N, C-alpha and C positions, 0 to 999 in steps of 0.2 A: 493642089499645091503639094510641094515636096514634103517628105517626112521631116518631122522636127526631131532629128537625132541628137542634137546637142543643146537645144533650148530648154530652160527650166521654167521661165515665166513666158508664157505665150499670150500676146495681146492681139486678138483678131479684130481687124478694122474694116475689111472690104469684102471678103468672099464668104460663102456659106458652107463650103466643103473643105474640111481639114483632115489630116491623118497624123497618127503617132507611129513610132517604130513598133515593131513586134515586141511585146513585153518580155519574151524570152531572151532578147538581145540586150536588154537593159534592166536586169532584175534590181529591185530596190529604188530605181529612179522615180522621182516625183516631179510632176508637171503641174503648174497652176495655169488653168485655161481661163482667160478673161475675154469677154466680148464687148468691145466698145463700138461695134458697127451698128448698122441700122436693121440688119436681118439676123435671124437666129443662125448661129454657126452649128453645123453638125459635124461631129468628130467620129472618125473610124479608128480602130486600134488593132488592126491585124485580126486576132482571134476574138476581139470584143472586150466588153467591160462587164464588171459586176457592180450594179448600183442598187443599193437598198436590199441586198441579198439576192437579187434576180440577175441572171445573165442576159445581157442585151448586146446587139450587134453594134450599136452606135449610141452616142449621147448627144443631147442638144444643150447648147449654152445660149440662153436667151440674151437679148439686148440688155447690156448693163449688168450682166450676171457673171459669176465665176464658179469654176469647179476645180477641185484638186484631185488628181489621179496619181496612183502609185502602182508600179509594176510589182507583182508578187512572183514574177518569173514565168507565169503562165497566162495571166490576164491582167488587164488594167482595172484596179479597184478604185471606185469613186469614193473619196474620203470627204467627210464634212469639213467645211472651211472654218477655221477659227476655233476648233474644238480639239481637245486631246482625248485619248482613250479614257473611258470611265474608270474610276477607282473607288472602291469601297474600303473603308477602314473601320474596324470596330473591335470591341473587347467584350468578353463575356466570362461568366464563372461556371465551372462544371457542376453538374448535379450529382446526386448520390451514385449514379451509374458511371460517373466520369465523363459524361457527354455534355457538349455545348453546341447549339445550333445558331448560325448567323443567317438572317433572312435578308435578301437583297431586294429592296423596293425602290424603283421597279426592277423587275428581273433583267439580267443581262441578255443581249441578243443571242449570245452563244455561251457555252460553259467558260467561266473566267479562269484565269491563271491564279492559283491560290498559294500564299505563303503564310506562315504562322510563327509565333513566338510564345513562350510560356513565361509567366510572371508568378512566382510562388515562393513561399518560405519553406515549403516541403523540400527536404534535401534528397529524398529518394525517388523522385520522379524519373521514370526510365523512358517513357515515350509519350509523344502526342501525335496521334495518327489522324489523318484526314480520312474519315470513314464513308462519307457520302458528299458528292458535289453535283449540283445541277445549276441551271440558269438562274434559279430563284433562291438557292440556299447552299450552305456548306455546313457539315457536321464534323466535329472533332471528338475523339475519345482519348482521354488521358489516363494512363495507368502508372502505378508506382509499385516498386518492389521493396517492401520493408526488409530489413536485415535482422538476423539473429546471430548472437555470438555463442558458439559452442566450443568449449575447451580452448578459448582464445582465438578461434577461427571464425571470421565473419562470413556468414552464409546469407545469400539472397533467398527470400521466400517467393512463393508463387505470386506473380503480379496481381494486384487488386485495383479496382477503380479508384481514382484519385478525385475525391469530391472537394470543392472549394478552390480549385486551381483557376487562375485567371489566364485566359487564352486570348492573344491578339491575332486578328485575322486581317489579311490584306488581300483583296480580290481585285484583279486588274483585267479589263476587257482584253481578250486575246487579239493579237494582231501585231503588225510591224509599225514602226514610226513612233510618233509622239503619243 
């Protein structure tokens, strides 16, 4: 069958061999592949697909099933239907060393995208740094720079750990789309 260059929702009803355009020609495009036929439809996609983290030459869509694929500009990525990217949101308080660790249970499939915000009554917090990130956790370190006034001039002292600071962490599964 001809390539589905312009279709977004493709409902397969009669043949078992289908193909998509090369993903490099349609970066970012998403297709919903639905099979209402009586046989399993096999889809080829130029350079292939990535499904469940594995690269495969083709994907099968069983009778009565659907799959969503999206071009990342190099391959077709098989996305879970009806789900969005996983998001973790939490808040924690720094210890005496200025550290707070967030544990992601279960771990993300890949290192997530991390953002943070600080909530504190301390007025001299100078930085909140992401010091470690992995698929299962993220650690932040918060430091403050107390000031001293000498002869009417305000001077910052050497940064010290900021204990008792509340840190908000937002971790989002890496990827494009929803």
